[in-house]
matplotlib code that plots the C-alpha trace (Angstrom):
import matplotlib.pyplot as plt

x = [76.6, 73.1, 73.7, 74.8, 71.7, 69.4, 71.9, 72.2, 68.4, 67.9, 70.4, 68.8, 65.3, 66.6, 68.1, 64.9, 62.8, 65.1, 64.9, 61.1, 60.9, 63.3, 61.4, 58.0, 59.5, 61.0, 57.7, 55.6, 58.0, 58.0, 54.2, 53.9, 56.3, 54.6, 51.0, 52.1, 53.8, 50.8, 48.4, 50.6, 50.7, 46.9, 46.4, 48.6, 46.9, 43.5, 44.4, 44.5, 47.2, 48.4, 46.5, 49.0, 49.5, 49.3, 46.6, 47.3, 50.3, 50.0, 46.3, 46.8, 45.0, 47.1, 44.7, 45.7, 47.4, 49.7, 51.0, 53.4, 55.9, 56.7, 53.9, 51.4, 51.4, 50.7, 53.8, 55.5, 57.5, 61.2, 61.1, 61.7, 58.1, 57.1, 53.7, 55.3, 55.0, 57.4, 56.0, 58.6, 58.5, 61.5, 59.6, 58.5, 54.8, 52.8, 54.6, 54.5, 54.1, 56.8, 57.0, 60.4, 61.5, 61.8, 58.4, 55.9, 52.4, 49.4, 46.7, 46.0, 42.7, 41.7, 38.7, 40.6, 43.9, 45.8, 48.4, 49.2, 52.7, 54.6, 57.5, 60.0, 60.5, 63.6, 65.4, 68.7, 70.1, 72.5, 75.1, 76.0, 75.2, 77.7, 77.8, 75.1, 75.1, 72.3, 70.8, 68.4, 67.1, 64.2, 64.1, 61.4, 62.5, 59.6, 61.5, 60.3, 57.5, 53.7, 53.4, 53.6, 53.2, 49.6, 49.5, 46.0, 46.1, 49.4, 51.0, 54.5, 55.0, 58.0, 58.5, 61.1, 62.4, 63.6, 63.0, 62.6, 61.0, 61.4, 60.6, 63.0, 61.7, 64.4, 68.0, 68.9, 67.5, 64.8, 62.5, 58.8, 57.2, 58.3, 57.2, 58.9, 58.5, 60.1, 60.2, 60.5, 60.8, 60.0, 56.8, 55.2, 56.3, 54.1, 50.9, 50.2, 47.6, 44.5, 46.0, 46.6, 50.1, 50.8, 54.5, 54.9, 57.2, 55.4, 54.5, 52.6, 51.8, 49.9, 52.0, 51.2, 53.0, 53.3, 54.9, 53.0, 56.0, 57.7, 55.1, 55.6, 59.3, 60.9, 64.4, 64.3, 62.2, 63.9, 63.2, 65.9, 66.5, 68.0, 70.3, 68.9, 70.2, 70.0, 68.5, 68.9, 72.0, 71.2, 70.6, 67.8, 66.1, 64.5, 62.0, 60.2, 58.0, 55.5, 52.2, 48.6, 46.0, 44.0, 46.7, 45.7, 47.9, 50.7, 51.4, 48.1, 48.4, 44.9, 45.3, 49.1, 48.9, 46.5, 48.8, 52.2, 51.6, 51.3, 51.5, 48.9, 51.5, 52.1, 48.4, 48.6, 51.8, 51.6, 54.0, 56.2, 59.0, 61.5, 60.1, 61.5, 64.3, 67.3, 66.2, 64.8, 61.7, 59.3, 61.3, 61.5, 57.8, 57.1, 59.5, 61.1, 57.8, 57.1, 53.9, 51.3, 51.9, 49.4, 50.7, 48.7, 49.2, 48.2, 49.0, 51.6, 53.1, 51.0, 50.3, 46.6, 43.7, 44.2, 41.6, 38.7, 37.6, 34.4, 36.1, 38.8, 38.8, 36.0, 33.4, 35.5, 38.8, 42.2, 44.3, 46.9, 44.3, 44.5, 40.7, 39.8, 36.6, 33.2, 31.4, 34.6, 35.8, 39.2, 40.0, 43.0, 45.2, 44.9, 48.4, 50.8, 50.3, 48.7, 45.3, 43.4, 40.4, 37.2, 34.0, 31.1, 28.3, 26.2, 29.2, 31.9, 35.0, 38.4, 38.3, 41.8, 40.7, 38.2, 34.7, 36.0, 33.3, 30.1, 26.7, 26.1, 23.0, 22.1, 19.0, 21.1, 20.3, 23.1, 25.7, 24.4, 21.5, 23.3, 25.1, 22.0, 19.0, 15.4, 13.5, 9.7, 9.8, 10.8, 14.2, 14.4, 17.9, 18.7, 21.7, 24.0, 21.6, 18.4, 14.9, 13.1, 9.4, 7.4, 5.1, 1.4, 0.6, 4.0, 5.5, 9.0, 10.8, 11.3, 15.1, 15.9, 14.3, 15.4, 13.3, 9.6, 7.7, 4.2, 1.5, -0.4, 1.1, 1.3, -1.7, -3.8, -2.5, -3.3, -6.8, -7.4, -6.0, -8.3, -11.3, -10.3, -9.9, -13.3, -14.8, -13.3, -14.5, -18.0, -18.0, -16.9, -19.6, -22.2, -21.0, -21.2, -24.6, -25.8, -24.4, -26.1, -29.4, -29.0, -28.4, -31.4, -33.6, -32.3, -33.0, -36.6, -37.1, -36.0, -38.0, -41.1, -40.8, -39.4, -37.9, -41.1, -43.2, -40.8, -41.5, -45.3, -45.0, -46.4, -44.9, -42.4, -41.7, -38.5, -38.7, -37.3, -39.9, -42.7, -41.5, -41.7, -45.2, -46.7, -44.6, -43.2, -46.5, -48.1, -51.7, -53.4, -56.9, -57.8, -56.8, -58.0, -57.0, -54.8, -52.9, -53.0, -53.8, -52.1, -52.9, -50.1, -49.2, -46.9, -44.3, -46.9, -49.3, -51.7, -53.4, -53.0, -53.8, -50.9, -51.7, -49.1, -49.9, -49.1, -46.3, -47.2, -50.7, -50.3, -51.3, -50.8, -52.5, -52.7, -49.5, -47.7, -45.7, -44.6, -41.0, -41.7, -44.5, -43.2, -42.7, -44.5, -47.8, -47.6, -46.5, -49.4, -51.9, -50.5, -50.4, -54.0, -55.1, -53.0, -54.7, -58.3, -59.9, -63.4, -65.1, -66.2, -62.8, -60.1, -57.2, -53.8, -51.2, -48.0, -46.2, -43.0, -41.1, -38.1, -39.9, -40.4, -44.2, -44.8, -46.7, -49.6, -50.4, -54.1, -56.0, -57.5, -61.3, -62.4, -66.0, -65.3, -66.7, -70.1, -69.7, -69.4, -72.3, -74.6, -73.4, -71.2, -71.9, -72.2, -69.4, -70.8, -70.7, -74.3, -76.6, -76.1, -75.5, -78.4, -79.6, -78.8, -81.6, -82.9, -81.9, -78.3, -78.4, -79.6, -76.9, -74.2, -75.5, -75.9, -72.5, -70.7, -72.3, -71.2, -67.6, -67.5, -69.1, -66.4, -63.7, -65.2, -65.6, -62.1, -61.1, -57.9, -58.2, -60.9, -60.1, -61.6, -61.8, -62.2, -63.0, -66.1, -67.6, -68.9, -65.6, -64.0, -66.6, -65.4, -67.6, -66.8, -68.7, -71.4, -71.9, -70.1, -68.8, -65.3, -64.3, -61.0, -58.7, -57.3, -54.5, -55.9, -57.4, -56.7, -56.2, -58.0, -57.7, -60.8, -60.4, -60.2, -63.3, -61.7, -58.6, -57.3, -57.5, -57.3, -58.2, -61.3, -63.8, -65.6, -68.9, -68.9, -67.0, -68.7, -69.4, -68.5, -65.1, -64.7, -65.2, -63.2, -60.8, -61.8, -62.5, -64.7, -66.5, -69.7, -67.8, -67.8, -71.6, -72.3, -70.4, -72.3, -75.6, -74.8, -74.0, -77.5, -79.1, -77.2, -78.3, -82.0, -82.0, -79.2, -78.1, -74.7, -74.1, -74.0, -76.6, -78.6, -76.3, -74.8, -77.8, -77.0, -78.4, -78.1, -79.7, -82.5, -83.4, -83.4, -85.6, -88.0, -88.1, -88.5, -90.7, -92.4, -92.7, -91.8, -88.9, -90.6, -90.3, -86.5, -86.4, -84.9, -87.9, -86.2, -86.7, -90.2, -92.3, -94.2, -95.4, -93.0, -90.2, -91.5, -91.7, -88.2, -86.9, -88.7, -87.0, -83.6, -84.5, -85.1, -81.7, -79.9, -81.6, -80.6, -77.0, -76.9, -77.8, -75.8, -75.4, -73.1, -74.7, -77.9, -76.3, -76.5, -73.5, -72.6, -73.7, -77.2, -77.2, -76.4, -79.2, -81.8, -80.8, -81.3, -84.9, -85.5, -84.4, -86.8, -89.6, -88.4, -88.2, -91.8, -93.0, -95.1, -93.8, -90.6, -89.1, -87.8]
y = [42.8, 43.7, 47.2, 46.2, 44.3, 47.3, 49.2, 46.5, 46.2, 50.0, 50.2, 47.3, 49.0, 52.3, 50.6, 48.8, 52.1, 53.9, 51.0, 51.0, 54.8, 54.6, 51.7, 53.6, 56.8, 55.0, 53.1, 56.4, 58.2, 55.3, 55.1, 58.9, 59.0, 56.0, 57.4, 60.9, 59.5, 57.3, 60.3, 62.4, 59.5, 59.1, 62.9, 63.0, 60.0, 61.5, 64.6, 67.1, 69.4, 68.8, 70.3, 73.1, 74.2, 77.9, 78.7, 82.4, 84.7, 88.5, 88.3, 85.8, 82.5, 79.4, 76.5, 72.9, 71.2, 74.2, 74.7, 76.6, 74.5, 70.8, 68.3, 71.0, 70.6, 67.8, 65.5, 65.8, 62.6, 63.0, 66.8, 69.4, 70.0, 72.2, 72.8, 74.2, 78.0, 80.2, 82.9, 85.6, 87.7, 89.8, 92.8, 95.9, 95.3, 92.1, 89.0, 87.9, 84.5, 83.3, 80.5, 78.7, 81.4, 84.1, 84.6, 86.7, 85.2, 87.4, 84.7, 81.0, 79.8, 76.2, 76.2, 77.6, 75.7, 79.0, 81.0, 84.7, 85.9, 89.1, 89.0, 91.8, 93.2, 92.5, 95.5, 96.6, 100.1, 101.0, 103.7, 102.7, 100.0, 97.7, 98.9, 98.5, 100.3, 98.4, 95.0, 92.6, 89.3, 87.5, 83.7, 81.3, 77.7, 75.2, 72.0, 69.4, 71.7, 71.3, 75.0, 76.0, 79.4, 79.6, 79.4, 81.1, 83.9, 85.6, 87.8, 88.9, 92.7, 94.6, 98.3, 100.5, 101.5, 98.8, 96.1, 92.3, 90.7, 86.9, 84.1, 81.2, 78.0, 75.5, 74.9, 75.1, 78.7, 78.1, 81.2, 80.4, 83.6, 87.0, 90.5, 93.7, 97.4, 100.4, 104.2, 106.0, 109.4, 111.2, 112.7, 109.4, 108.0, 110.5, 110.0, 106.6, 107.8, 105.7, 103.1, 99.4, 98.1, 97.3, 98.0, 101.8, 101.9, 98.9, 95.4, 92.5, 88.9, 86.1, 83.5, 80.5, 77.2, 75.0, 72.0, 70.5, 68.5, 71.7, 72.7, 70.1, 69.4, 72.8, 73.7, 77.4, 80.4, 83.7, 86.9, 88.0, 91.0, 92.0, 95.0, 97.8, 100.7, 103.9, 106.9, 109.4, 110.9, 109.7, 106.5, 104.0, 101.6, 98.3, 96.7, 93.4, 91.4, 88.6, 89.3, 88.1, 89.2, 91.1, 93.7, 96.7, 97.2, 99.8, 103.0, 104.6, 107.7, 107.1, 103.4, 103.2, 104.2, 101.3, 98.9, 99.8, 101.2, 98.7, 101.3, 104.1, 106.8, 106.2, 106.4, 109.8, 109.0, 108.9, 107.3, 109.7, 109.5, 109.6, 106.2, 104.5, 106.8, 107.2, 106.6, 104.1, 105.9, 103.2, 100.5, 102.7, 103.2, 99.5, 98.8, 95.7, 93.9, 93.7, 92.7, 89.9, 86.5, 83.6, 80.0, 76.8, 74.1, 70.5, 67.1, 65.9, 63.0, 60.2, 61.7, 61.6, 60.9, 57.7, 54.9, 54.9, 51.3, 51.0, 49.2, 51.7, 54.9, 57.3, 57.5, 55.1, 57.2, 55.6, 56.7, 58.1, 60.3, 63.9, 64.3, 63.0, 65.0, 63.5, 65.1, 65.9, 65.0, 64.4, 66.1, 65.8, 69.0, 71.0, 72.6, 69.7, 66.2, 65.6, 66.2, 68.5, 68.2, 70.0, 69.9, 68.3, 70.4, 71.8, 71.8, 74.3, 74.3, 72.5, 69.0, 68.2, 67.8, 65.5, 66.9, 70.0, 70.1, 71.4, 71.8, 75.2, 77.1, 78.1, 79.9, 82.6, 85.6, 87.7, 85.3, 83.0, 84.9, 85.3, 82.0, 79.9, 81.7, 80.8, 83.2, 83.3, 80.7, 80.0, 78.5, 75.5, 74.3, 70.6, 68.5, 69.0, 71.2, 73.2, 73.1, 76.0, 75.7, 77.8, 80.4, 80.5, 81.1, 79.8, 76.6, 75.2, 76.4, 73.5, 74.2, 75.3, 74.0, 77.0, 79.4, 79.6, 81.0, 82.5, 80.0, 82.7, 85.6, 88.9, 90.5, 87.6, 87.9, 91.6, 90.9, 88.2, 90.4, 93.3, 90.9, 89.6, 93.1, 94.1, 90.9, 91.4, 95.0, 93.9, 91.3, 93.8, 96.2, 93.4, 92.4, 96.1, 96.4, 93.2, 94.4, 97.7, 95.9, 93.6, 96.5, 98.3, 95.2, 94.9, 98.6, 98.3, 95.1, 96.9, 100.0, 98.0, 96.2, 92.9, 91.9, 92.5, 90.6, 87.7, 87.2, 87.1, 84.1, 85.6, 84.3, 86.8, 86.4, 87.6, 90.0, 87.5, 84.9, 87.4, 87.9, 84.1, 83.9, 86.6, 85.6, 89.0, 90.6, 89.7, 88.8, 91.8, 91.0, 94.4, 98.0, 100.7, 103.9, 102.1, 100.0, 96.9, 93.3, 90.4, 86.8, 84.3, 80.8, 80.0, 77.2, 74.8, 75.5, 77.7, 80.5, 83.9, 87.5, 89.9, 93.5, 96.0, 99.5, 102.6, 104.8, 106.8, 105.3, 102.4, 103.2, 107.0, 110.0, 113.4, 114.4, 111.1, 109.4, 105.8, 107.0, 108.7, 106.3, 104.4, 100.7, 99.7, 101.1, 99.0, 96.0, 96.2, 96.6, 93.6, 91.6, 92.4, 91.4, 88.2, 87.2, 87.7, 84.4, 84.8, 83.0, 86.3, 88.0, 87.4, 85.7, 87.4, 84.8, 86.8, 89.8, 91.0, 93.7, 94.2, 96.9, 100.5, 99.8, 96.3, 93.8, 91.9, 88.3, 87.2, 84.1, 84.2, 84.4, 83.1, 84.5, 88.1, 91.0, 92.4, 95.3, 93.1, 90.9, 93.9, 96.2, 94.2, 93.4, 90.0, 88.6, 90.1, 93.6, 94.4, 92.9, 93.1, 90.0, 88.0, 89.7, 88.3, 86.6, 88.4, 85.5, 85.8, 89.5, 89.0, 86.4, 88.8, 91.7, 89.7, 87.9, 91.1, 92.9, 90.1, 90.4, 94.2, 93.7, 91.1, 93.6, 96.4, 94.3, 92.7, 91.9, 94.1, 96.4, 97.6, 97.3, 100.0, 99.1, 102.6, 101.7, 99.6, 99.3, 96.6, 96.1, 95.2, 92.5, 89.4, 86.5, 82.8, 80.5, 80.0, 83.8, 83.7, 87.3, 88.0, 91.4, 92.4, 95.3, 96.0, 98.0, 101.2, 99.7, 101.4, 100.1, 101.8, 100.9, 100.3, 103.7, 105.5, 106.7, 107.6, 107.5, 109.9, 108.8, 110.5, 108.2, 106.4, 106.2, 109.5, 107.8, 105.8, 108.1, 109.3, 113.1, 113.6, 112.1, 114.2, 117.3, 116.2, 113.5, 111.6, 107.9, 106.0, 102.7, 104.7, 105.7, 102.0, 101.9, 104.8, 103.1, 99.9, 101.7, 102.7, 99.1, 98.1, 100.6, 99.2, 95.7, 96.6, 99.1, 97.7, 101.3, 102.8, 105.7, 107.9, 107.0, 108.5, 111.4, 112.1, 111.6, 110.7, 107.4, 108.1, 111.6, 110.5, 107.4, 109.1, 111.9, 109.4, 107.3, 110.2, 112.7, 111.3, 107.7, 106.6, 104.4, 101.3, 102.9, 102.7, 98.9, 96.6, 95.2, 91.8, 91.1, 92.6, 89.6, 89.1, 91.1, 89.3, 90.5, 94.1, 93.9, 92.6, 95.3, 98.0, 96.6, 96.8, 100.3, 101.4, 99.9, 101.7, 105.0, 104.8, 104.0, 107.2, 109.5, 112.7, 112.4, 109.6, 108.9, 108.2, 105.5, 101.8, 99.7, 97.0, 94.4, 96.0, 96.2, 92.4, 91.6, 93.6, 92.0, 88.7, 89.8, 90.8, 87.4, 85.8, 87.8, 86.6, 83.0, 83.2, 83.7, 80.9, 81.4, 81.7, 85.2, 85.1]
z = [244.6, 245.8, 244.6, 241.1, 240.2, 240.1, 238.0, 235.4, 235.2, 234.8, 232.0, 230.1, 230.5, 229.2, 226.1, 225.4, 225.6, 223.2, 220.7, 220.8, 220.3, 217.3, 215.8, 216.0, 214.7, 211.7, 211.1, 211.2, 208.8, 206.4, 206.2, 206.0, 203.1, 201.5, 201.7, 200.7, 197.6, 196.9, 197.2, 194.9, 192.4, 192.5, 192.2, 189.2, 187.6, 188.3, 186.5, 189.3, 190.8, 194.3, 197.2, 197.9, 194.3, 193.4, 190.8, 190.1, 189.6, 189.4, 188.5, 185.7, 186.3, 185.8, 185.0, 184.9, 183.0, 183.6, 187.1, 189.3, 191.1, 191.3, 190.9, 190.0, 186.2, 183.6, 183.5, 180.1, 179.5, 178.7, 179.3, 181.9, 182.8, 179.8, 181.4, 184.4, 184.9, 186.8, 189.0, 189.1, 192.4, 191.7, 190.3, 192.2, 192.4, 191.6, 190.4, 186.8, 185.3, 182.7, 180.2, 180.1, 182.5, 179.8, 178.0, 180.0, 180.0, 179.3, 179.6, 179.3, 177.8, 178.5, 176.3, 173.3, 174.0, 173.6, 175.5, 174.9, 175.7, 175.2, 172.7, 171.9, 168.4, 166.3, 164.9, 163.3, 162.8, 160.1, 160.0, 156.5, 154.0, 155.6, 159.3, 161.9, 165.2, 167.0, 166.5, 168.2, 166.9, 168.5, 168.7, 170.0, 170.6, 170.6, 170.5, 173.0, 173.9, 173.9, 172.6, 169.0, 167.4, 166.2, 162.4, 162.2, 164.7, 164.2, 161.4, 160.5, 160.3, 159.0, 159.5, 157.8, 154.4, 152.1, 154.6, 153.9, 156.9, 156.9, 159.3, 159.2, 160.6, 159.6, 160.5, 156.8, 157.0, 154.3, 154.3, 154.2, 155.5, 154.2, 153.3, 152.0, 152.5, 150.7, 150.9, 147.5, 149.2, 152.4, 150.9, 150.1, 153.4, 155.2, 153.1, 154.6, 157.2, 157.1, 154.8, 155.4, 155.9, 152.3, 151.7, 152.0, 155.0, 156.4, 155.4, 156.8, 155.9, 157.7, 159.5, 157.3, 157.4, 154.4, 156.0, 158.9, 159.9, 160.8, 163.3, 165.8, 165.2, 164.7, 165.6, 166.2, 165.1, 164.3, 162.6, 160.1, 157.8, 154.5, 154.0, 151.9, 149.8, 151.8, 150.1, 152.9, 154.4, 157.9, 159.8, 159.1, 161.4, 160.2, 162.6, 162.3, 164.7, 164.9, 166.6, 166.8, 164.2, 166.7, 167.0, 164.8, 161.6, 161.8, 159.8, 160.6, 162.6, 164.1, 164.9, 165.4, 169.1, 169.8, 167.9, 169.2, 172.6, 175.4, 178.2, 178.8, 178.7, 174.9, 174.0, 172.3, 170.2, 166.4, 163.9, 162.0, 159.5, 162.3, 163.6, 160.5, 159.5, 161.6, 165.2, 167.7, 168.9, 167.9, 169.6, 172.7, 172.8, 172.5, 175.3, 176.4, 177.0, 173.2, 171.5, 172.0, 170.5, 170.4, 171.0, 170.5, 173.1, 173.3, 175.0, 172.6, 174.5, 172.9, 169.5, 168.8, 171.2, 173.2, 172.7, 175.1, 175.7, 177.7, 180.6, 181.4, 183.3, 184.1, 181.4, 179.3, 179.5, 180.1, 183.0, 180.6, 178.9, 180.0, 179.5, 183.0, 183.7, 183.1, 180.2, 178.3, 174.8, 173.3, 170.0, 167.8, 167.6, 164.4, 164.9, 165.0, 166.4, 169.8, 171.3, 173.5, 175.8, 175.6, 177.8, 176.0, 174.7, 177.5, 179.9, 180.8, 182.9, 182.9, 181.3, 182.6, 186.2, 187.8, 187.7, 186.0, 183.4, 185.0, 183.5, 181.8, 182.8, 179.2, 180.5, 182.3, 180.2, 181.6, 180.3, 177.5, 175.9, 172.6, 172.6, 173.6, 172.2, 173.0, 170.8, 171.4, 174.2, 177.8, 178.5, 180.8, 181.8, 181.8, 182.4, 179.4, 177.5, 177.6, 176.3, 174.7, 175.4, 173.0, 174.5, 173.7, 170.1, 168.9, 167.6, 167.0, 163.9, 161.4, 161.2, 164.7, 167.9, 169.8, 167.8, 168.2, 165.3, 165.5, 164.6, 162.8, 160.7, 162.5, 160.6, 161.7, 165.2, 165.2, 163.9, 166.5, 169.2, 168.1, 168.0, 171.4, 172.8, 171.5, 172.8, 176.2, 176.2, 175.2, 177.9, 180.4, 179.3, 179.5, 182.9, 184.0, 182.5, 184.2, 187.5, 187.1, 186.2, 189.1, 191.4, 189.9, 190.5, 194.0, 194.7, 193.3, 195.4, 198.5, 197.7, 197.2, 200.6, 199.3, 202.6, 204.5, 201.9, 202.0, 205.6, 204.9, 202.7, 199.5, 196.3, 194.8, 191.1, 189.6, 186.7, 184.2, 185.3, 184.8, 181.2, 180.7, 182.4, 180.1, 177.1, 177.1, 177.7, 174.4, 175.5, 177.0, 178.3, 179.8, 180.2, 182.5, 184.1, 186.5, 184.0, 181.8, 182.6, 180.8, 180.6, 181.5, 182.6, 185.5, 185.5, 187.1, 184.2, 186.3, 184.2, 185.9, 185.3, 185.7, 186.4, 185.3, 186.8, 184.9, 186.2, 189.3, 189.4, 191.7, 195.2, 194.8, 196.3, 194.9, 196.6, 196.7, 194.0, 193.8, 194.5, 197.8, 199.1, 202.1, 201.2, 204.4, 203.1, 199.9, 201.9, 204.3, 201.4, 199.5, 202.7, 203.4, 199.9, 200.1, 203.3, 202.0, 201.6, 200.2, 197.3, 195.7, 195.9, 193.3, 195.0, 195.0, 194.1, 194.2, 193.0, 191.3, 193.1, 190.8, 188.7, 189.6, 189.9, 191.4, 189.3, 190.9, 190.0, 190.4, 189.7, 186.2, 185.9, 182.5, 182.2, 181.5, 183.7, 184.5, 182.2, 179.2, 180.4, 180.7, 177.9, 175.6, 172.0, 170.4, 168.4, 165.1, 166.7, 165.7, 168.2, 171.9, 173.9, 175.4, 178.5, 181.9, 183.7, 186.8, 189.0, 187.8, 188.3, 191.8, 192.4, 191.1, 193.2, 196.5, 196.3, 195.3, 198.2, 200.5, 199.2, 199.8, 203.3, 204.1, 203.1, 205.1, 208.2, 208.4, 212.0, 212.1, 209.1, 206.8, 203.1, 201.0, 197.3, 196.0, 192.4, 192.5, 189.0, 186.7, 184.9, 188.3, 189.0, 187.2, 186.3, 186.0, 183.7, 186.4, 186.9, 190.2, 190.8, 191.8, 193.1, 191.5, 190.9, 194.4, 192.9, 194.4, 197.5, 200.8, 204.3, 207.1, 210.8, 212.8, 214.6, 211.2, 209.4, 206.1, 203.9, 201.4, 197.8, 194.4, 191.5, 190.5, 187.6, 187.4, 186.5, 189.7, 192.1, 195.2, 194.8, 198.5, 197.9, 194.8, 196.9, 200.0, 198.8, 201.9, 201.0, 203.3, 203.2, 202.2, 199.0, 198.0, 198.9, 196.5, 193.7, 194.3, 194.2, 190.6, 189.8, 191.2, 188.8, 185.9, 186.9, 186.8, 183.9, 181.8, 181.2, 181.6, 184.1, 181.0, 178.5, 175.7, 174.8, 178.2, 180.4, 184.0, 185.1, 188.9, 188.6, 186.3, 188.2, 191.7, 190.3, 188.7, 191.9, 194.4, 192.6, 189.5, 190.6, 187.1, 188.0, 186.6, 183.1, 183.4, 184.3, 181.7, 179.8, 179.6, 183.3, 184.0, 182.8, 186.1, 189.1, 191.5, 189.3, 189.4, 193.2, 193.4, 191.1, 193.1, 196.3, 194.5, 193.3, 196.9, 198.0, 195.1, 195.8, 199.5, 198.5, 196.4, 199.2, 199.3, 203.1, 203.7, 207.1, 205.3, 203.2, 204.4, 205.0, 202.6, 205.2, 205.2, 201.4, 201.4, 203.8, 201.9, 198.6, 200.2, 201.0, 197.4, 196.3, 198.7, 197.1, 193.8, 194.9, 196.1, 192.6, 191.2, 187.7, 186.0, 186.5, 182.9]

ax = plt.figure().add_subplot(projection="3d")
ax.plot(x, y, z, "-o")
ax.set_aspect("equal")
plt.show()
């Protein structure tokens, strides 16, 4: 007993485990079958083939609603899956797709709702009028089928002598499509080269139906023939077939090979009389495959397009509507009842499957350039369409938004383009000229020591500003051997005198030119003048360095110059001006001497004027003299005793300098001595028909003691004046010594002139 209990328990446990395993296996199989069936139903309802369906056979695409195998095509109610395609693998080579198992498929076009198949030709060969040796009749059964023969893309062709080709589409054998051919004689049979198939050994007619009810409810199509009366003592062959319009017409020795021959090996064949008289060569060349035929297909189970209420299906489509893709449209069939699906405008693909219609990139020029033009604009793709944005100078055409017309006519555009091109060229030339001028100004600025002068602090005026200051140099107030002087006004309303030196005059020596003179020399001279601060020296305000010869800007002195005061004429041009008083002449002489002495005794460098003369001694309204015209001044270090110089007024130039070209401070003393003579005699250096004032006066003073006779009578009214004039005469004569060492310095001249004024001031009467 104890041994039996375990045995019974073990058996019961084993039974229980087997039952549980069987139960779980049955439960898993049931749910697998249930969900697989459910997935298949949903896939079919959603308009999509199963996941394992084959989509290609022998290189031919099989798009849905067609399919290969079970559950891979659109369900055709009450039929044997007429959308199902058979992929025949029994051939040597690639497989071939077949419709109804017997019609080889060439292609299937979803967008055109067409199928192209191969169909053999029908033929009959007669041994006599009542006896045939070979016969083949072609039939196409479209009953209970979504496919019908296309009524617009096929034609009926008959080939042979005395042939009536007829297409019977009813059970009562009523003929509705027919054509006839004949052969009068063998000669006429062979002159058909290049002609259309119009009845001479060949005929053709469009495949046109007159009863639409026939199209979708036919019983059987077949090609039939009518016996003929033989006119030759041999066999005749009658051939007829139905083919698509794109097939070239027969009976043309040039085109017949393209029409009849399917295989490459028949390409060079030509039709001959033997093809239609007494043999089967034409049929043999076409072969068993036959000729192309176009079929129309549609969804014909529910008649026309199903309604599309807004609350049913994707995008308002019912579940029994084959057009399941978004962006698809349902259209009624034109060949029989039924409907077909088409992707909406701007989309492409397969409307019979979910999301089969995809946006078309109309802007892809390699694919859609001709179909979706954008002429004169830039194409921009959008969902379901595209936008043609017009390029510059174009606008939308009034009739077509995808064409951009020129805003202006072509002649106007050409004229504007020419003007623009000329304008651009002119602007470029102006820019180049401006750059060249700017570079030229910069080169002149650098050559004239611009960078050095900027560090000194002197005002540097641009060339353009100088033109504004002088109003384009329209007010000349003086001209001399060294250049011209213009009156101007600065931006802060200060009146200035602008000196414009002549070419190769400014700061030149006999062997130097302005081009090879070192800019440091000019910079030093301008810097020295700028730093001069003396009441009797014209102040240098600034300069312009952007010209080949620098322009110097001085303060403007309104009273004219000493030359005009001594020798100038009155406004009427007849009577000389009123003579200067002796006290004013003394004042001009003393202060001018002090200015020259200041220049000669500068702490670091002596400044030699080099062109001391009355026209360079300016006077203000109070007869305060201002030494001017430092354009040819020379710097001389303390250690130096002279400087080379080449230019000066010949009537005032030192004869020693004229011989040696060595300029010293005593050269300025000599020139000042002549000025003193002019002040006391009021005679020019050359007077009375080329007489020399210095020579005559020195001679009268030294030998004949007749110098008093040369004094200006206007200033000799008293003895004190005579004494003063004699003292000035002595100073002038000493300044004119030939030996430079015997000449006084300008400081000494200044001191002695002060002494002469003291004599004059001791007078008890008016020196006038």
